[in-house]
C-alpha positions as CSV (number, residue, x, y, z in Angstrom):
1,M,98.0,90.1,102.7
2,D,96.5,86.7,103.2
3,S,98.1,85.5,100.0
4,I,101.6,86.4,101.2
5,N,101.0,84.8,104.6
6,H,99.8,81.7,102.9
7,D,102.9,81.6,100.6
8,L,105.2,82.2,103.5
9,D,103.6,79.4,105.5
10,L,103.9,77.1,102.5
11,L,107.5,78.1,102.1
12,E,108.2,77.2,105.7
13,R,106.5,73.9,105.4
14,L,108.5,73.0,102.3
15,S,111.7,74.0,104.0
16,K,110.9,71.9,107.0
17,K,110.0,69.0,104.8
18,I,113.4,69.2,103.1
19,S,115.1,69.4,106.4
20,D,113.2,66.3,107.6
21,L,114.1,64.4,104.4
22,L,117.7,65.3,104.9
23,Y,117.7,64.2,108.5
24,N,116.1,60.8,107.5
25,N,118.5,60.3,104.5
26,E,115.6,60.3,102.0
27,F,117.2,62.3,99.2
28,S,115.1,61.3,96.3
29,Q,112.2,63.7,97.0
30,I,114.4,66.7,97.8
31,P,114.9,68.0,94.2
32,K,111.2,68.0,93.5
33,I,110.4,69.9,96.7
34,D,113.3,72.3,96.2
35,I,111.9,73.2,92.8
36,Q,108.5,74.0,94.4
37,R,110.3,76.0,97.1
38,K,112.3,78.0,94.5
39,E,109.2,78.8,92.5
40,L,107.5,80.0,95.6
41,I,110.4,82.2,96.5
42,K,110.4,83.6,93.0
43,K,106.6,84.3,93.2
44,I,107.0,86.1,96.6
45,K,109.9,88.2,95.2
46,E,107.8,89.2,92.1
47,T,104.8,90.0,94.2
48,H,106.9,92.2,96.5
49,L,108.5,93.9,93.5
50,N,105.1,94.5,91.9
51,K,103.9,96.1,95.2
52,N,107.0,98.3,95.2
53,I,106.4,99.4,91.6
54,I,102.7,100.1,92.4
55,K,103.7,102.1,95.5
56,C,106.3,104.1,93.5
57,R,103.7,104.8,90.8
58,I,101.1,106.0,93.4
59,S,103.8,108.2,95.0
60,E,104.5,109.8,91.6
61,L,100.7,110.3,91.0
62,L,100.3,111.9,94.4
63,E,103.3,114.2,93.8
64,N,102.0,115.2,90.3
65,N,98.5,115.7,91.8
66,N,99.9,118.0,94.5
67,K,101.7,120.0,91.9
68,I,98.6,120.4,89.8
69,V,96.5,121.4,92.9
70,R,99.1,124.0,93.9
71,S,99.2,125.4,90.3
72,I,95.4,125.6,90.3
73,E,95.3,127.3,93.7
74,I,97.8,129.9,92.4
75,K,95.6,130.5,89.3
76,I,92.5,130.8,91.4
77,H,94.2,133.3,93.7
78,K,95.4,135.4,90.7
79,L,92.0,135.3,89.1
80,S,90.4,136.3,92.4
81,K,92.8,139.1,92.8
82,D,92.2,140.3,89.2
83,H,88.4,140.1,89.8
84,N,88.7,142.2,93.0
85,N,90.8,144.8,91.2
86,F,88.2,144.8,88.3
87,S,85.4,145.2,90.8
88,K,87.2,148.1,92.5
89,R,87.7,149.8,89.1
90,L,84.1,149.3,88.1
91,K,82.9,150.9,91.4
92,A,85.3,153.8,90.9
93,Y,84.0,154.4,87.4
94,S,80.4,154.1,88.7
95,F,81.0,156.8,91.3
96,N,82.7,159.1,88.9
97,K,79.7,159.3,86.5
């Protein structure tokens, strides 16, 4: 988060500097500063895009994990039910002997 704040502060300073240069009719430095500003904007966009991609990937992982957990819970419930039925049958056979 500090990195994005730093980049945004730098972007603001560069924009102000361009504005000051325009106001003072000093046009020679503007292209160089504008290139820095555009590169910084590109970096911020890419960082934001990467964060969105990571968030999306994490969401997919969470969703898949939840599906797997639900599937395992269903299997455990079925196995438990089958085990209980087996135990009841075993008791019934034991009493009949």
